[in-house]
N, C-alpha and C positions, 0 to 999 in steps of 0.2 A: 251550735249544736255540740253538746258535750261529747257525744259519741266520737266526733272527729278528733277532738283533742286527745282522747284515749287512743284512738287509732294511730295518730302520729307517733306516739311512743311505741306502740306495738310494731309499727312498720320498721322503726329503727332497731328494735329488739330482734325482730325476726330476720332482718337483713343480716345482722351479726350471726344469728343462728344458722342461716342458710349458707353464707359465703365466707365465714371466718375460719374455714379449715376443717369443719366437722363434716367429712364426706358422707357419713352415715345419713345425715339429714337430707342430703341430696338424692340418695337412693330411694326414690319413692316406691320402688317395687318391693321393698322389704316390709315385713309385717309391722303394723303399728305398735306391736309389743316390744320392738327393739328398744333398749334403754335410750332415753333422750327423745325418741320420736313420739312415744305415747303421751308426752306432755303437750305435744302440739295438736290439741283437739280442734275440731272445726270452728268452734266459737272463738278461739284464739287466733287461728290462722286466717280465716276468711277475710276479715276486714283489712288485714295487712296485705293480702294478695290483691284485693280489689284496689287498694291504694297504690300498689305497685303498677297495676295497669293504668290507673288514672294519672299517675305521675308522668308516664311517658306519652300516652295517647293525648293527654291534656297538657303536656309540657313541650319537649323539644319537637315531637312530631306535629303538634298543633301549630307551632311557629312555621314549620315548613308548609303545612296546609294553608296557613294564612297567606303565604307568598305565592305558592304554586296554584292556589285556588283563587288568587287575585282579589282577596279581601284587603290586602295591604301590599305595600312595596317598600323596598329598602330606601331609607332616607338618603338624600344627596349630601347630608352633613354628618353622616356616620357611615361605618363600613362593616358592621358585624356580620351581615348576611349577604354580602355581595356575591360570594361564590354560589350560595343557594339560589339567589336571584338569576344567576347566569346558567343554571342547570349544570354547574361545574363542580360536581361532588367527587369525593374519593373515599377510600376505605377508612379514613379517620372520622368521617362525618357519621354521626348518629351511633357510634359504638356504644355509648353509655345507654342510649334508649333501647337499642337491640338487646344488650346484656340485661337491662332492667326487666324486660319482659321474659327473657329466657331463663334468668336466674332467680328473680324475685317473685314473679307472678306465676308463670306456668307450673313450675314444680310444686308450688303450694296448692294450686287448684287441683293438681293431680293427686297430691297427698290427701286432700279432703275427699276426692272421689273414691280413692282406694279405701279409706277408713269408713266412709259413709256406706259403701257397698257392703262391707263386712258387717256393719252394724244395722243395715237396712234402714238407715236414716235418710229417707228419700228427699226430705226438704233440702238438706245440704248437698245431697247428690245432684239434684237438679240445679241448685244455685251455682255450684262449682263447675258443672258441665257447661252451663250457659256462659259463664265468665271465661272458661278455657276456650270455648268455641269463638267467642267474641274476640279475645286477645289473639288467638291464632289466625283468625280471619284477617285482622288488621295486618299482621306480619306477612301473610300471603299476598295481600293486596299491595304491600309496599315492595316486597322483594321477589315475588314469584315463588320459586321452589325454596323450601326451607326444611330443616330437620323436623320430622314428625313421628313416624312409626318407630324409629330407634332413638328418639329424643327422650329427655327427662329420666334417664336411667343413671345419672350421676356417674360415679367412677366405674360402673359396670360397662359403660360405653362412652368414651370421650370423643369418638369420631363417628357420630351417627351419619347415616346416609341422608341425602336431601331428597324429599319426596316432591313429586310434581304437584303444582298448585291445585289442579282439578281433582286429583285423587284425595288431597287433603280436604277440600270442600265436601266431597262425597262422604268421607269419614266423619267429618264434623256434623253434617246433617243427620247421618245415621245415629250418632251419639246423642243428638238432641231428641230424636224420635224415641230412642231407648229410655232416656231420662223422663220424657213426658209420659211414658207408659207405666211408670211406677205408681204404687198405691200411696197417695198422699194422706190417706185416712188411717194408715197403719199405726199401731200403738208404739212402734219403734221410732217413729219420727220425732225429732227434737225441734221445738220452735227456735228460730234463729234469734229472736229478741234483738238486743242491741248490736249483735254481730252483723245484722243486715243493714249496711250503710247505703245500699242502693235504694231500698224501699223502707226507710225507717217507719216505725209505728206512728199512728196518728195522734199520739199524746193523749190517750184516754184517761190517764191517771192511774191505770193499772200497772202491774209489774211489767217489765220490758217484754217478757215472753208472752204474757197475756195480752198485752197491747198489740204485739205482732200478730197473734192469732185473731184478735178482734178486728184488726185492720185487713184481714184476709190477704195477707201479703204473699202467700204461696201462689194465689191466683195471679198476682202481678208477675211473679217469676214465670208462670206458665205463659202469660201473654208476652213477656220478654222473649222467651224461647221461640214462640210462634212468629213474632215480629222479626227476630233475627233470621229464622229460616226463610221468611218471605224476602228479606233483603238479599240473602245469599242466592236464592233462586233467581231473583231479578238480575243479580250480577252475571248470571249464566246465560242471559237471553241471546247474546250475540254469538257465542261459541257453542253452546249446548241448548238450542232452543226447544227441542223436544223434551229434554229432561226438565228444563225450567218450567215449561207449561204443565207437565205432569205433576211436578212437585207442588206447584201453586194450586192446581186444581185439587190435589189430595188434601192440602191444608184447608181449603174452603169446604170440601166435601165432609171433612171431619168435624166441621163446626168450630174451627179454630177462632179464638178471640185474640185481638191484638191490643197493643198498648194504647191507653188513652191518657197516660201520665208519663212524665219523663223518667227514664232509667238512667241514673248517674249518681254522682257524688256531690253533695253540697255541704254547707256548714263550714266553709273556709272562713277564716278571719284575717284581719289586717295585721298579722304578726309574722315575722320571718319564720319560714319552715312550716307555717300553718295556713298559708295563703294559697290561692289558686296556682297550680304548677307552672302555667305559662307566665303568669304575673311574676312568680318567684324567679323564674329563669331569665325572662326578658327584661324585667324592670329591677327587681331586687338584686338579682345576680350581677347584672351589668351596671347597676347604679345609674341607670338612665332610662328614660321612656321615649327616646327620640328615634330609635332605629326603624320602627315600623310606622309608615305614614299612610294617609288616605290615598287610595289608588283611584285613578280616573275610571278604571274598568267598572267597578261597583258604584263608585260615587256618581258617575254621569248617569247611570241607569236610575238610581234612586232619585236623583235630582229631577230628571225629566218626568218621572212619575209622581213627583211631589210626595214621595213616600217618607213618612215621619220616622221610619226605622233608621234613616241615615244618621240621626242624632245618637242612636245607640252605638253605631259603629264609630262615628267621628266627632261626636260632641257638639255638632252644629247642624242646622237645617240647610245651610249653604256653605259647606266647607270648601276651601281650596283643595285641589287634588294634584297628585303627581302621576305622570304617565308611567306605566309599569316598566320597571327596570331602568329608568332614566336617571340613575344616581350620579352620572358624571356631569350632568347639566348643572352649572353653577349659577343659574338664573336666581337672583335674590328672591323672586316671587315664591320659589320653593320653600323658602324659610317660613312662609305663612301657612304651609300645609300642616294640618293637625296630625297628631299621632293617632294610630288606631287605639280606640278607648279600651283599656283593660282595667279590670277591677280585681282587687285582692280577694273579694268575696264571690267572684264568678264561680258557678258550678262547673264540673266536668261532666258533660253529657255523653252517654254511650249511645242511646237511641232516644230521641225526643218524641213527645206526643205529636208534634208537627210532622216529623219524619215518618212516623207510623202512618199518619193519614195520607201522606203523599205516596208512600209505598203501596198502600191499599188502592189509592186512586189509579196508579199506574197498572196494578194488577187487574183492576176492573176494566180499564181501558183496553188492555191487551187481550184478555181472555174471556170477558163476560159481556161483550158487545157494548162496553162503556156504561153498563148499568151501575148507578150510584157513583160513577167517577166524579161527576161535578160536585155532588154533596161532600165527598171525601176531600176533594181539592179545596173546596171552600173551608172545610174544617181545618185543613192544614194551614191555609193562609191565616185564618183567625187565630189559630194556636201560635203561629209564628209572631204575629203582631202582639198578641198578649204576652208572650215571653219577653218581648222587648218593651213592654209597658205602653203599648198602643192599641187602638181599636181599628180593626181592618174592615169593618162592616161595609163602609162606603166603597171600598176598593173592589169588593166582589159583587156589589150590587149591579143591576143592569146599567151599562154605560160606564161602569167603574174601570179604573186603570187595569185591574187584574180580573175582570170578569172572565169566567171560564169560556173558552171558545167552542161552545156546544155545536155550532154549525161548521166548525173548521175540520181540517183533515186530521188524520191520526197524528202526523208529525207536529202539527200546530198544537194539538192538545198535549202531546208528550212534552213539547218544549215549554208550554205554560207550567206544567207540573214540575219539571226539573229546574227551571229557572227560579220558581218560588222556593223549591227545596234548597237550592244553592244559597239563597238569601237567608233562609231559616237556620242554616248551619252556623251563622254568626253567633247564635246564642249557645252558651256553654262551651266555648272554645272548640267547637265541633268542626273546625275548618277542614280537617283532613278529609272528611266525607264529601265536602264540596268538590275537592280535587278528584277523589275517586269517581264520583258520579259523572263528572265531566268526561273522564277517561272512558267511562262506559257508554255514555249516550251522545257525546258530542255537543251537549248543551251546558252552558251558553255556547252559541256558535263561535267559530273562529273568524275574526275579522280579516278580510283580504288586505287591509291597509293598517298601518300603525295608527294609534289613537290620536295622534296630532293632526292627521289628515282630515279635511272637512267631510270626506265621505264616510268617516267612521260612524258606526251605529252604536249608540250607548249600550253598554253591557256586554258587548262581544269581547271575547278573549283576544289578546294580542301576545305575540312572542315577546318575551322580555327584551328590552332595547339592546342590552349588551350580552345576549345569549352566546354561550360557547358551543351550542349545537348547530348543525347545518340549518340553513334557512328554512323557516316554516315548521320546525320541530319543537316539541315540548318534552319536558321530563316526564317519563312514564313509570319509573321505578327507581329504587335506591341501589347503590352498590353494596355488596356484602362487606361487613366490617373487616378490617385488617386482622383483628384478633381471631375472628372466625376462620379466615383464610389461612392464617399461620398455624392454628391449632388443629384444623380439620382438613385433611387432604381431599375429602369428598366435596369440598366447596366447589360449586360450578364455576366454569370459566367466566371471566368478565364479559359483559355485553354492553353496548351503548345504552345510556340512560333513556334514550328515546325508544327503546325496545318495549313494546307493551307486555304487561303480565298476561296470564293465560286468558282472562275474560275480557280484556280491554280492546277497544277499537284501535 
């Protein structure tokens, strides 16, 4: 996709613009008429900002999600991610990813929001609001409290306070509602055209702007906003159940429509700097593909179900696997364990069609007496299989391995939805969401025994073999970067990595 190639150059250009010492460009509260800032119009800035989010969520954070989400484990014959596998992180870990979102993504989304509000350009106002909310939500889910109300002010405030995660969620949901209420038929709206790299046009042969309008892409952004709200409300079910239910019922009562296509960035090619961010970092950057290997956790489950998606993950229908975190084991058999398959052309997904269906299935299960939950679950499974090049029809048919448990308990139905969602996150290096959703729901379940034990149930999570945490505990958050702690005295005190973020079990 030629759009991406242009975007790569824009990303480099705007990174220089934002961080190379021009403090005015960081002060997003200034008028867009300030010299230098007026050149940064929405069509120029938006694709770069989206790529800044994709580079981190689909890069370093995705690698962490692959390990903590037990899609892969650290090889016994390499050592790049041993401390991550141990849940033994410090303030040097993920500094670049944290900075990438706070310096390269969020300020640019805010710049677009400010300019679009002045210009009544509600297309870009919605698009930037959705991406700001998505990016901020990821940071809250990783770190808990983060700078928010006083953030993104550049030199006007270099030591912003940290806001509590719940209050940030509420503000983000309010901002999405406000953006959705705008008039998308107004004459002041500007079509995004080729700047929309999340939902590119359908290739009608028209100009880029006309193609974007013809493809009805603003409706896809409305659906993205609704689906993101649904996801965030479901994140709240354990700690704020009344608000979660009210928010979800409000969405449905308003007639909200949700994503039926993937929201993300595609068009990566097999060239350095133009490939998938996780591939670039884990394979190109390290000059090896051996670090992340097939894990027994996911592999054993897919094998016992004869699930053909196993080949998408591990390149074989019957791969050898490693027990999670067993990297000190020098058994030669571990040398036959395949690497987690990564492709230079893999997309970076923000919310997939499959995830949208599973979110809707859970909402229907929780708040609408299960009406349509089975149909939406089935659509989610089929979409997941299709994304990995397979047909899942036989798996959801009566007697199939993934038949929806219509006669089961609430928990059995929820487990079916979340486990299938966990598998679906393997598409589009979306691993981080599998880790988040397990923290929220407890599914897949935690095994009472390590996976080498004959009593182990395939697919259940195990504590990494060489964990640095107390027995039975998992990593639930990331430590704040040293740069943040050094520069900002408002940074909260350190807490154990096993401490849940505000919505987590």
